[in-house]
C-alpha positions in Angstrom: 0.1 -0.4 -0.2 1.4 3.6 -1.1 1.3 6.3 1.6 1.3 9.5 1.2 4.3 11.5 1.8 5.0 15.0 3.0 7.7 17.4 2.1 9.4 19.2 3.8 12.6 20.5 1.9 12.5 23.2 -1.2 11.0 21.8 -4.4 13.3 23.0 -7.4 10.9 24.4 -9.8 13.5 25.6 -12.2 14.4 22.1 -12.6 11.5 21.6 -14.8 11.6 21.5 -18.6 9.5 25.0 -19.4 6.7 23.4 -20.7 6.3 21.0 -17.6 6.2 24.4 -15.2 3.4 25.7 -17.4 1.3 22.2 -17.5 1.8 22.5 -13.6 0.8 26.1 -13.2 -1.9 24.8 -15.4 -3.3 22.3 -13.1 -3.0 24.5 -10.2 -4.9 26.8 -11.4 -7.5 24.7 -12.6 -8.2 23.3 -9.6 -8.4 26.5 -7.9 -11.9 26.8 -8.3 -14.4 26.1 -11.3 -13.7 28.6 -14.3 -16.2 29.5 -17.4 -12.8 28.9 -19.6 -9.4 28.1 -18.6 -6.6 27.5 -21.6 -2.8 27.0 -21.9 -1.7 29.0 -24.4 2.2 28.9 -23.4 2.3 25.8 -25.9 1.6 27.9 -28.7 4.5 29.5 -29.1 3.5 33.0 -29.5 1.9 33.6 -26.5 1.7 37.9 -26.3 3.0 37.2 -23.0 0.0 35.0 -21.5 0.7 31.2 -20.5 -2.2 30.7 -19.0 -5.3 32.6 -19.9 -8.7 31.9 -17.7 -11.9 33.6 -17.2 -14.0 33.3 -14.0 -17.9 32.1 -14.1 -18.7 35.8 -13.5 -16.3 36.7 -16.5 -13.1 38.2 -14.9 -10.4 37.2 -17.2 -7.5 36.0 -15.9 -3.8 36.3 -17.6 -0.7 34.3 -16.2 2.6 34.0 -17.1 5.0 31.4 -16.2 8.7 31.9 -15.2 10.8 29.1 -14.1 13.8 31.5 -13.2 16.2 31.2 -10.2 15.3 35.3 -9.6 12.9 37.5 -10.9 14.1 41.1 -10.7 11.5 44.1 -10.7 12.6 45.2 -14.2 11.8 41.8 -15.6 8.7 41.8 -14.0 7.6 45.4 -15.1 8.4 44.0 -18.2 6.2 41.1 -18.4 3.3 43.2 -17.3 3.8 45.5 -20.2 4.3 42.9 -22.4 1.1 41.6 -21.6 -0.5 44.9 -21.4 0.6 46.1 -25.0 -0.5 42.6 -26.5 -3.9 42.7 -25.3 -6.8 44.5 -25.1 -9.9 44.8 -22.5 -7.6 44.6 -19.0 -10.6 46.1 -17.2 -11.8 44.1 -14.2 -9.0 41.3 -15.1 -6.5 39.8 -12.8 -2.7 39.1 -13.6 -0.7 36.3 -12.5 3.1 35.7 -12.3 4.0 31.8 -11.3 7.8 31.8 -10.6 9.8 29.3 -9.6 12.1 31.3 -7.6 10.8 33.8 -4.4 10.8 37.5 -4.6 11.4 40.0 -1.7 8.0 42.0 -0.2 9.5 45.0 -1.8 9.2 43.5 -5.5 6.0 41.9 -4.7 4.5 44.9 -3.4 6.0 47.3 -6.7 4.2 44.5 -8.5 0.7 44.7 -7.3 1.2 48.6 -7.3 2.6 49.0 -11.1 0.3 46.1 -12.6 -2.9 48.4 -10.9 -1.1 51.7 -12.5 -1.6 49.9 -15.8 -5.1 48.8 -15.4 -5.3 45.3 -13.7 -8.0 44.9 -11.1 -5.7 42.2 -9.4 -2.1 40.8 -9.3 -1.1 37.8 -7.8 2.0 36.2 -7.6 2.8 32.8 -6.6 6.4 31.8 -5.7 8.4 28.7 -4.7 7.5 29.3 -1.6 3.4 29.9 -2.3 
C-alpha cells in the first residue's frame, strides 16, 4: 500500500522543463476554482505574454505568465506586465498572475501589485516557490 508523504524541503521548480512548469501552473490554477474557460496558451509558441488564460464564471479574466527563473528582478516583472498590456485588450477588471520558480522580496511583490494596478489590472497575484 502506498503511503502519502510530505515534502519538507525546497522544491526545485527551476529544474523542470519549461513546458512542464507551465503545465504545473495550469493544473494548480485549474484546481483553484471552477472556471468558465481556462486555456494553456504557452505551448502554442507566440503567446503574447500569456501562458495561461482563464475566465471566471462572472466573466473576470485572468492573464498568467510562468517564469521558472532562479531569480526575478523588478525590471523583469515590469516587462512581463508591459508585454501583457501591450499585446492584449480589455484589461479592465482582470487579474494578472505571475507564477515563478523563485522567491521575490516583499518590496518586489508590493511594487508588482502597484505597477499592475497602475497599468489597468484589478488584481495582481504572484505565486513563488514558497507559495
